[in-house]
C-alpha positions in Angstrom: 166.7 84.3 64.9 168.9 82.3 62.7 168.7 78.6 62.0 171.4 77.6 64.4 169.7 79.2 67.4 166.4 77.5 66.6 168.0 74.1 66.6 169.5 74.6 70.0 166.3 75.6 71.7 164.9 72.1 72.1 162.5 69.6 70.6 159.6 70.5 68.4 156.0 69.9 69.5 155.6 67.1 66.9 158.7 65.2 68.3 157.3 65.4 71.8 153.9 64.2 70.8 155.4 61.2 68.9 157.5 60.2 71.9 154.5 60.5 74.3 152.4 58.4 71.9 155.1 55.7 71.8 155.3 55.7 75.6 151.5 55.4 75.9 151.4 52.5 73.5 154.1 50.6 75.4 152.4 51.2 78.7 149.0 50.1 77.3 150.6 46.8 76.2 152.8 46.1 79.2 150.7 47.2 82.3 147.8 44.7 81.9 150.2 41.8 81.4 152.2 42.8 84.5 149.1 43.4 86.6 147.5 40.0 85.6 150.8 38.2 86.4 150.8 39.7 89.9 147.2 39.1 90.6 147.0 35.6 89.2 149.9 34.2 91.1 148.1 32.7 94.0 151.1 30.8 95.3 153.2 33.9 95.7 150.2 35.8 97.2 149.8 33.0 99.8 153.5 33.0 100.5 153.6 36.8 101.1 150.4 36.6 103.2 151.9 33.8 105.3 155.2 35.8 105.8 153.1 38.8 107.0 151.2 36.5 109.4 154.4 35.1 110.9 155.8 38.6 111.4 152.5 39.7 113.0 152.6 36.8 115.4 156.2 37.6 116.4 155.2 41.2 117.0 152.1 40.3 119.0 154.1 37.8 121.1 156.7 40.4 122.1 154.1 43.2 122.7 151.9 41.0 124.9 154.8 39.0 126.4 152.9 35.7 125.6 153.8 32.5 123.8 151.9 31.9 120.5 151.5 29.0 118.2 151.1 29.3 114.4 148.9 26.3 113.5 148.3 24.6 110.1 145.3 22.6 109.0 146.7 20.7 106.0 143.4 19.2 104.8 141.4 22.4 104.9 144.3 24.7 103.7 143.9 26.9 106.7 146.4 28.8 108.9 145.8 30.5 112.2 147.6 31.6 115.4 146.6 31.3 119.0 148.0 32.1 122.4 149.7 29.2 124.1 149.9 29.8 127.8 147.3 30.5 130.5 144.6 33.1 130.4 141.1 33.2 128.9 142.3 33.5 125.3 144.3 30.3 125.4 143.8 28.3 122.3 141.4 30.8 120.7 142.3 31.6 117.1 143.3 35.2 116.9 143.5 35.4 113.1 142.7 32.8 110.4 144.0 32.7 106.8 142.3 30.5 104.3 144.6 29.7 101.4 143.0 30.4 98.0 141.8 27.5 95.8 144.5 25.6 94.0 147.1 26.3 96.7 147.7 23.9 99.6 150.1 23.3 102.5 152.2 20.4 101.5 153.9 20.0 104.9 155.5 21.8 107.8 158.9 20.8 109.1 159.5 22.4 112.5 162.8 21.9 114.3 162.3 19.1 116.9 158.6 19.7 117.4 155.7 20.7 115.2 153.5 17.6 115.2 153.0 16.2 118.7 151.0 13.0 118.9 150.2 13.1 115.2 148.2 16.3 115.6 148.2 19.4 113.4 151.6 20.8 112.7 152.6 24.2 114.3 155.4 26.7 114.7 156.0 28.0 118.2 156.7 31.7 118.8 158.1 32.7 122.2 157.3 35.8 124.2 160.7 37.1 123.1 159.8 36.8 119.4 161.9 33.6 118.8 160.3 31.1 116.5 161.1 27.4 116.1 163.2 26.9 113.0 160.8 25.7 110.4 160.3 25.0 106.7 156.7 25.5 105.4 156.0 24.0 102.0 153.2 25.5 99.9 152.2 23.9 96.6 149.9 24.6 93.7 147.8 21.9 92.0 150.1 22.0 89.0 153.1 20.9 91.1 154.8 24.2 91.6 156.2 24.5 95.2 157.7 27.2 97.4 159.4 26.8 100.7 159.2 29.4 103.5 162.2 29.2 105.9 161.4 30.7 109.3 164.6 32.0 111.0 164.6 31.3 114.7 166.2 34.4 116.1 165.9 37.0 113.3 162.5 38.4 112.4 163.0 37.1 108.9 161.2 34.6 106.7 162.9 33.6 103.4 160.9 32.4 100.4 162.7 29.9 98.1 161.4 28.3 94.9 160.9 24.5 95.0 160.7 22.0 97.8 163.7 22.4 100.0 164.7 20.6 103.2 165.5 22.3 106.5 169.3 21.7 105.9 169.1 23.8 102.8 168.0 26.8 104.9 171.5 27.3 106.3 
C-alpha cells in the first residue's frame, strides 16, 4: 500500500480520540450550566405548568361537556379549577397547583368578568372549550414578570415577557 492510498482511507485513531476528548470536555462544561438554567427558572416552570393546566381544563370541559372555572388565589399563590354548573362536583377543586416560592400571581385580567363582587379572579372555560380572553401576570420577587395570554377560541396560550395589557395580545 502506497502513501497516497493510506491518506485516503480516513482518520487515524489518535485524531478520533482527540476529537472525542474535545467533545467530552465541551459537554462537561456546558451541560451542567444548561441544566441548572432550566431547573432554576421557577417563573418559566410556573408559566409552563399553568399553560398545561389551562389546556387540561379545556380538554376536560369538552370531554365532560361541562363548564369549568380556573380560579386564582393571589395571596396564597394557588391555582385550581372546578366544575361550574350543577351536579355533585360543583365547586370542588379538581386539581390544585401551588406556585413555587418566589413566584406569585400579580393579577388576572379576564375579558368582561373574572372578579365578581371583589372575589377571587377566575377564567371561565365553556363546555365547548372556549375560554374567556384573559391575561395572567406572574411575577418573581426580583421584579421579572411574564404574561400568559389565553386565546378565547383557539386552544392556545401565549407566553410573553414582561407585564402586558390585554390590548397587546392582539
